[in-house]
KETIBA-443196 format. One line per field, with one value per residue (C-alpha): residue number from 1; residue in one letter; x, y, z. Coordinates in steps of 0.001 Angstrom, whole numbers, plus 500000, padded with zeros to 6 digits. Example, Ala and Ser with C-alpha at 12.3 -4.5 7.8 and 13.67 -1.06 7.14 Angstrom:
2
nr = 1|2 $
rest = A|S $
u = 512300|513670 $
v = 495500|498940 $
w = 507800|507140 $
***
This chain:
155
nr = 1|2|3|4|5|6|7|8|9|10|11|12|13|14|15|16|17|18|19|20|21|22|23|24|25|26|27|28|29|30|31|32|33|34|35|36|37|38|39|40|41|42|43|44|45|46|47|48|49|50|51|52|53|54|55|56|57|58|59|60|61|62|63|64|65|66|67|68|69|70|71|72|73|74|75|76|77|78|79|80|81|82|83|84|85|86|87|88|89|90|91|92|93|94|95|96|97|98|99|100|101|102|103|104|105|106|107|108|109|110|111|112|113|114|115|116|117|118|119|120|121|122|123|124|125|126|127|128|129|130|131|132|133|134|135|136|137|138|139|140|141|142|143|144|145|146|147|148|149|150|151|152|153|154|155 $
rest = X|X|X|X|X|X|X|X|X|X|X|X|X|X|X|X|X|X|X|X|X|X|X|X|X|X|X|X|X|X|X|X|X|X|X|X|X|X|X|X|X|X|X|X|X|X|X|X|X|X|X|X|X|X|X|X|X|X|X|X|X|X|X|X|X|X|X|X|X|X|X|X|X|X|X|X|X|X|X|X|X|X|X|X|X|X|X|X|X|X|X|X|X|X|X|X|X|X|X|X|X|X|X|X|X|X|X|X|X|X|X|X|X|X|X|X|X|X|X|X|X|X|X|X|X|X|X|X|X|X|X|X|X|X|X|X|X|X|X|X|X|X|X|X|X|X|X|X|X|X|X|X|X|X|X $
u = 879479|876297|873183|871388|868880|871674|873393|870176|869736|873361|872878|869709|871407|874311|871822|869980|873291|874272|870889|871332|874840|873456|870752|873253|875832|876864|874153|874911|878672|880539|880801|883362|883699|887211|886416|885130|887935|890899|891949|893361|892126|893309|897011|898912|902442|905294|906551|909149|908149|908518|907092|909801|909635|908544|909434|905913|904719|902408|901309|904217|907110|907625|905289|907626|910502|908211|907249|910920|911806|908809|909651|913266|912150|909985|912409|912416|908809|910155|908329|904935|902611|899916|902349|903404|899740|898796|901481|901470|898979|901449|903892|901405|900296|898129|896336|898097|896734|893259|893390|894410|891673|889000|889909|887756|890438|888313|889965|893487|894264|898035|900621|900789|897094|897642|900900|899329|896411|898833|901044|898011|896764|900055|901638|900686|903651|905971|903856|903893|907638|908818|910764|913800|911717|909357|912312|914067|910855|910520|910917|911438|908423|909073|907405|909681|913227|916014|916286|912610|913069|916159|914373|911381|913650|915633|912471 $
v = 932709|934442|932603|933450|935668|937780|938003|939300|941900|943034|943332|945407|947705|948241|949011|951533|953146|953485|955015|957558|958382|958884|961233|963161|963219|966155|965971|962390|962611|960040|960199|962532|960753|959733|956010|956277|958543|956736|953794|951809|953421|950510|951081|952803|954142|953330|956133|958123|956800|959471|959127|959232|961685|959519|959974|959948|957620|959198|956102|955963|953537|950012|949295|946623|949125|951570|948908|948055|951695|952148|949074|950196|953606|952003|949359|951168|950029|946639|944708|945574|945018|947260|950208|949406|949360|952457|954696|953424|956096|958768|957615|958143|961149|961832|958868|956433|958281|958427|954682|954025|956215|954488|951000|948849|947894|945253|942612|943762|941536|941565|943678|941168|941779|945525|945077|942540|944889|947797|945861|944645|948212|949726|946727|948279|950638|947663|945805|948714|949283|950512|948238|949245|950049|952400|954162|954747|956284|958674|962269|965467|967759|971390|972516|970324|971064|968660|967812|966769|964747|963021|962191|960767|958740|957413|956377 $
w = 119145|118081|117100|113830|115631|117161|113769|112209|114971|114571|110799|111242|113781|111378|108593|110793|111815|108163|107327|110132|108894|105406|106706|108849|106068|103984|101313|100321|100868|102909|106687|108238|111604|112687|112582|109008|107794|109346|107205|110171|113429|115611|114830|117621|117379|119733|121939|120019|116602|113942|110483|107829|104942|102062|098430|097028|094282|091706|089809|087351|087518|088770|091722|093139|093265|095077|097646|098235|098810|101116|103211|103488|104722|107413|108618|111982|112427|113469|110762|112176|109260|110689|110642|107085|106090|108082|106600|103035|101980|103124|100460|097631|095626|092572|091023|093362|096401|094870|094220|097829|099299|097194|098441|100685|103174|104888|102686|103606|106570|106147|104316|101455|100669|100290|098354|095970|095158|094699|092280|090318|089983|088782|087003|083663|084111|083735|081172|078730|078894|075490|073209|071143|068072|069916|071540|068214|066832|069779|068638|070576|070492|069635|072877|075053|076126|075303|078995|079157|075964|077370|080638|078765|076477|079439|081310 $
***
């Protein structure tokens, strides 16, 4: 256990390190060191583990359904939460990937923390589900094919 004096020294060292990183950085851009770029650098893979090919989530659709599909794809990870967390970003694309990369993961201690934040972020997809009236008023645009119209209507 550190005493308050040691805590203050550690805080100052961290502040100096950050200042040096900022000066060495790419004109104010974030650090490019492995430790700063890797979301979960402490996670190590088992021998023979291969990353599955994920169907990528782009920010549209039910976030719970996406989490279920993701967990099913990684059931070979043996329920290791750190692997679920480490590879979740690989299953995202577009705005979902951007959201993930912008997160401060220091508050994600377990899978449930990450999943809860993810669902909160993309819950609006479920909350704004169209009702019968809005669906009956949906019209095909002249620039869209019937197939695109049918897919949109079905969604």
